[in-house]
C-alpha positions in Angstrom: 0.3 0.0 0.0 2.9 2.4 0.9 4.3 1.9 -2.5 0.9 2.6 -4.7 0.5 5.9 -2.5 4.6 7.1 -3.5 3.1 6.4 -7.1 0.2 8.1 -6.7 1.7 11.3 -5.2 4.7 11.3 -7.4 4.2 14.2 -10.3 3.9 13.0 -13.8 6.6 14.2 -16.5 6.5 14.2 -20.1 9.4 14.0 -22.5 9.3 15.5 -26.3 11.9 13.7 -28.1 13.1 14.5 -31.9 14.6 10.9 -33.6 16.4 10.3 -36.6 14.1 7.9 -38.4 16.9 6.2 -40.1 19.8 6.2 -36.8 16.9 6.1 -34.5 19.5 8.7 -33.1 17.8 11.3 -30.2 18.4 14.6 -31.7 16.3 16.8 -29.3 14.7 16.1 -25.7 12.6 18.4 -23.4 10.9 17.1 -20.6 8.2 18.8 -19.3 5.3 18.7 -16.4 1.0 19.7 -16.2 2.5 22.6 -14.5 4.9 23.5 -16.6 2.4 23.5 -19.6 0.1 25.8 -18.1 2.6 28.3 -17.0 3.7 28.1 -20.6 0.5 28.6 -21.8 -0.5 31.8 -19.4 3.2 33.6 -20.3 2.1 32.9 -23.9 -1.3 34.7 -23.7 0.4 37.6 -21.7 3.1 37.9 -24.2 0.5 38.1 -27.0 -1.9 40.7 -25.2 1.2 43.0 -24.5 2.4 42.7 -28.2 -1.5 43.4 -29.1 -1.5 46.3 -27.1 2.0 47.8 -28.1 1.2 47.5 -31.5 -2.3 49.1 -31.1 -1.0 52.0 -28.6 2.5 52.7 -30.4 1.5 52.6 -34.2 -0.5 54.1 -36.7 -2.6 50.8 -36.6 -4.8 52.3 -33.9 -6.5 54.7 -36.6 -8.1 51.5 -38.3 -10.0 50.8 -34.8 -13.7 51.8 -35.8 -14.5 55.3 -33.9 -11.4 56.2 -33.1 -10.4 59.9 -34.4 -7.2 60.1 -36.8 -4.9 63.3 -37.1 -7.5 64.5 -40.2 -10.8 64.1 -38.3 -9.1 66.1 -35.2 -7.9 68.7 -37.6 -11.5 69.2 -39.3 -13.1 69.3 -35.9 -11.3 72.3 -35.3 -11.8 73.8 -38.6 -15.7 73.3 -38.4 -16.1 75.2 -34.7 -14.1 77.9 -36.4 -16.2 78.0 -39.2 -19.2 78.1 -36.8 -17.7 80.8 -34.5 -17.7 82.7 -38.0 -20.8 82.3 -39.1 -22.4 82.8 -35.8 -20.7 86.5 -35.9 -22.0 87.2 -39.7 -25.5 86.0 -38.5 -25.7 88.1 -35.4 -24.2 91.2 -38.3 -27.0 90.4 -40.8 -29.8 90.4 -38.0 -28.6 93.5 -36.3 -28.4 95.0 -40.1 -32.2 94.2 -40.9 -33.1 95.6 -37.5 -31.4 99.0 -38.1 -33.0 98.5 -41.7 -36.4 97.7 -40.3 -36.3 100.9 -37.9 -35.2 103.4 -40.9 -38.1 102.4 -42.7 -40.7 102.9 -40.3 -38.8 106.2 -39.0 -37.5 105.1 -36.1 -33.9 106.2 -34.7 -31.6 103.1 -36.0 -29.8 101.3 -33.2 -26.4 102.0 -32.4 -24.2 99.3 -33.7 -21.2 98.7 -31.4 -17.7 99.4 -33.3 -16.5 96.2 -32.2 -18.7 94.4 -34.5 -17.4 96.5 -37.7 -13.8 95.9 -36.3 -14.0 91.9 -36.0 -15.6 91.7 -39.4 -12.6 93.5 -40.6 -10.5 91.1 -38.2 -12.0 88.2 -39.6 -11.5 89.2 -43.5 -7.6 90.1 -42.9 -6.8 87.7 -40.3 -7.1 89.9 -37.2 -4.2 92.5 -37.9 -4.2 94.8 -35.1 -2.4 97.5 -37.4 -5.5 97.5 -40.0 -7.9 98.0 -37.0 -6.1 101.1 -35.8 -5.8 102.5 -39.0 -9.4 102.4 -40.0 -10.2 103.9 -36.2 -7.5 106.6 -36.9 -9.1 107.6 -40.4 -12.6 107.5 -39.1 -11.2 109.9 -36.2 -9.4 112.1 -38.7 -12.3 112.8 -40.7 -14.8 113.2 -37.6 -11.5 115.9 -36.4 -12.2 117.8 -39.8 -15.7 118.1 -39.8 -15.7 119.8 -36.3 -13.0 122.0 -37.1 -15.3 124.9 -37.8 -16.9 124.4 -34.5 -18.3 127.6 -33.0 -16.6 126.7 -29.8 -12.4 126.8 -29.7 -12.3 123.9 -26.9 -12.3 120.3 -27.4 -16.2 118.8 -26.6 -16.2 116.8 -23.7 -18.9 113.8 -24.3 -20.3 112.5 -21.3 -19.8 108.7 -20.6 -23.2 107.6 -22.0 -22.3 109.3 -25.7 -19.0 107.6 -25.7 -18.3 104.7 -27.9 -15.9 102.1 -26.4 -13.9 99.1 -27.9 -14.2 96.0 -25.9 -11.0 95.4 -24.1 -11.4 91.3 -24.4 -13.7 88.9 -26.1 -14.7 86.3 -23.4 -16.9 85.2 -20.7 -17.6 87.8 -17.7 -17.1 85.2 -15.1 -17.9 87.5 -12.0 -20.0 90.8 -12.6 -20.1 94.7 -11.0 -21.4 95.2 -7.6 -20.8 98.2 -6.0 -19.8 97.9 -3.0 -18.6 94.2 -2.8 -17.2 94.0 -7.0 -16.7 97.3 -8.4 -14.9 95.9 -11.4 -15.9 92.8 -13.5 -13.5 89.5 -14.3 -13.5 88.5 -18.1 -12.2 85.0 -18.4 -10.1 84.2 -21.5 -7.3 81.9 -22.6 -3.7 82.6 -21.7 -1.9 85.1 -23.7 -5.3 86.6 -25.3 -5.0 90.2 -26.2 -6.0 93.3 -24.1 -7.2 96.0 -26.3 -7.5 99.8 -25.1 -11.1 100.9 -24.9 -10.7 104.4 -25.7 -7.3 106.6 -26.5 -5.7 107.7 -23.8 -2.2 108.1 -22.1 -0.8 105.3 -19.9 -0.4 106.5 -16.3 0.7 103.3 -14.9 2.5 100.2 -16.2 4.2 97.6 -14.1 3.8 94.8 -11.2 1.5 94.7 -8.4 1.8 91.9 -5.7 -1.9 91.3 -5.6 -3.4 92.5 -8.9 0.2 90.9 -10.8 0.9 93.0 -14.3 -1.3 95.8 -14.4 -1.9 98.7 -16.8 -4.1 101.9 -16.0 -4.9 104.2 -19.0 -6.4 107.6 -18.3 -8.8 109.1 -20.9 -10.3 112.2 -21.8 -13.5 113.3 -20.1 -12.0 112.3 -16.7 -12.5 108.3 -17.9 -9.8 106.0 -16.5 -9.7 102.1 -17.3 -7.3 99.7 -14.9 -6.4 96.2 -16.7 -5.0 93.7 -13.8 -3.6 90.1 -13.6 -2.0 90.3 -16.9 0.6 87.7 -18.4 2.8 90.6 -20.2 2.4 94.5 -20.7 2.7 95.9 -23.8 3.4 99.2 -23.0 5.1 101.6 -20.5 4.2 105.0 -18.5 3.7 107.9 -20.8 3.0 106.1 -23.8 0.2 107.5 -25.9 -2.3 104.3 -27.2 -5.2 104.5 -29.6 -8.6 102.9 -29.0 -8.4 99.0 -29.8 -4.8 98.8 -29.7 -3.1 96.0 -27.8 -1.9 96.9 -24.7 -1.6 93.9 -22.7 -1.8 90.1 -22.9 -4.2 87.8 -20.7 -2.8 86.0 -17.9 -3.1 84.9 -14.2 -0.5 86.9 -12.6 -0.8 88.1 -8.8 -1.9 86.8 -5.5 -5.2 87.2 -5.9 -6.4 85.3 -8.9 -7.3 81.7 -9.5 -7.0 81.1 -13.1 -6.6 83.2 -16.6 -8.9 86.0 -16.8 -8.6 90.0 -17.1 -10.3 92.3 -13.8 -11.1 95.2 -16.2 -12.1 98.2 -13.7 -13.9 101.4 -15.5 -13.6 104.9 -13.7 -15.5 108.0 -14.5 -15.1 111.3 -12.9 -13.7 109.5 -9.7 -15.9 106.9 -9.0 -16.2 103.0 -10.3 -19.0 102.3 -12.8 -20.5 99.3 -14.1 -18.5 98.3 -17.5 -21.3 96.4 -18.6 -23.6 99.2 -18.9 -21.3 100.7 -22.0 -19.7 97.9 -23.4 -20.6 94.7 -24.8 -18.6 91.8 -23.9 
């Protein structure tokens, strides 16, 4: 009985041999057990799965997987987004034009079109060249100055803030609005390095670093109007520089201690008091 138990508990081994049929010489022999076969099978499966994963993950073969976007699809998606944005802008322009035409035919006063719409159309058609926008604005202002040179008053005419046509400093999303007591300014969220533009002609009265506000620029305008731009990534003008409305003065950033993301902190002051920029500017 003991001999039978020893035989039953003994591990069975198998042998795989290659033998020459003519000489019966053993050419190659490999011994293995059932455990070895299982381990070899699992190792082969793991190696096969790893090889397939590497082939799909690190070679262009992954583009053959149904539903996986290739480079052409991604590029086409970006182009479609740009076309949609351009189309929305043109639709808005046509809606404003149609409404103005209806009012003129009905004898009503037309809507004051914000100058940003005309400037953005020119920017889209000419690649957003700031020099072109500044040149167009300068020509318009020169024409107005020429028409007013024969005015009765010899002093420059000062308009109330309600009659001033502002440029939008930054096209983005107003993340926090104006509150005279708690938040006397607005925050405009936009991608980093977006161009910040002057809202009116003026002179730079401050351009530098503040620990809380980061890179800050302030521009003094005619009519006791002051605009302030904070948390910038880079300033494009120094103190004393003259700037034109719609020209770049800074780049959007996240500088300073009182900020949690890329945005523009924009303040508008009139006769020493903070006013709500959203009442005079379309963002």
